[in-house]
C-alpha positions as CSV (number, residue, x, y, z in Angstrom):
1,M,6.4,1.1,12.9
2,K,3.7,0.7,10.8
3,R,2.5,0.2,7.0
4,V,-0.4,1.2,5.7
5,I,-2.5,1.6,2.6
6,E,-3.8,5.2,1.9
7,C,-6.6,5.9,-0.3
8,F,-7.0,9.5,-2.1
9,L,-9.9,10.7,-4.2
10,K,-8.8,10.8,-7.9
11,E,-10.5,13.9,-8.7
12,T,-9.1,15.9,-6.1
13,E,-6.1,13.8,-4.7
14,E,-7.5,14.2,-1.5
15,L,-6.5,11.5,1.3
16,V,-9.9,10.2,2.2
17,K,-8.8,6.8,4.3
18,T,-6.3,4.9,5.8
19,Y,-6.0,1.5,6.1
20,E,-3.3,-0.2,8.6
21,L,-2.0,-3.6,7.5
22,P,-2.3,-6.4,9.5
23,S,0.4,-7.9,11.3
24,S,0.5,-11.0,8.9
25,I,1.6,-9.1,6.1
26,T,5.3,-9.6,6.6
27,L,7.9,-6.9,5.6
28,E,9.9,-9.6,3.2
29,S,6.3,-10.2,1.7
30,L,5.9,-6.5,0.9
31,Q,9.3,-6.1,0.0
32,K,9.2,-9.3,-2.9
33,L,5.4,-7.7,-3.8
34,V,6.8,-3.4,-4.3
35,L,10.8,-3.3,-4.7
36,E,12.1,-3.1,-7.6
37,E,15.2,-5.0,-8.7
38,N,18.0,-2.1,-8.1
39,D,15.7,-0.7,-5.4
40,D,17.6,-0.1,-1.9
41,D,14.6,0.7,0.2
42,Y,14.8,-2.3,2.4
43,N,12.3,-1.0,5.3
44,L,9.9,0.2,2.8
45,V,9.9,4.0,4.2
46,F,9.1,5.5,0.7
47,C,5.9,5.8,-0.7
48,Y,4.8,2.8,-3.5
49,S,1.5,3.6,-5.9
50,L,-0.4,0.6,-5.8
51,S,-0.8,-1.4,-9.3
52,E,-3.6,-3.8,-10.1
53,E,-1.3,-6.3,-9.2
54,H,-0.6,-4.8,-6.1
55,I,-4.2,-4.7,-5.3
56,T,-5.2,-8.2,-6.1
57,F,-2.3,-8.9,-3.3
58,F,-4.2,-6.6,-0.9
59,Q,-7.4,-7.9,-1.5
60,E,-6.5,-11.4,-0.9
61,H,-4.6,-10.7,3.0
62,T,-6.8,-7.7,3.9
63,H,-10.6,-6.8,4.3
64,I,-10.2,-3.8,2.3
65,E,-12.8,-3.0,-0.5
66,F,-10.8,-1.1,-3.6
67,N,-12.0,0.6,-6.0
68,S,-9.6,1.8,-8.6
69,T,-12.2,3.6,-10.5
70,K,-12.7,6.2,-8.3
71,Y,-9.5,6.0,-6.1
72,D,-5.8,5.8,-6.1
73,Y,-3.6,3.7,-3.4
74,T,-0.6,3.8,-1.8
75,L,1.6,1.7,0.4
76,S,3.2,4.1,3.0
77,Y,5.1,4.0,6.4
78,T,4.4,5.8,9.3
79,E,5.6,6.0,12.8
80,K,2.2,6.4,14.5
């Protein structure tokens, strides 16, 4: 079970890159970051669009170079 950030080109919505999150980013920290008050997706198996607040968190904890003008980003789950 892995969590990834997927990068989509805004113009075409084409998936252009997938980044595997480092193990140092815990499930608990991701839950605090993306789950809303009434959300019950505790295992984070759904796909979440990343806001600027989320991107700031990931910039601090990864080596991903974000460009939110050109790309949209999602937090996703994969079993691969």
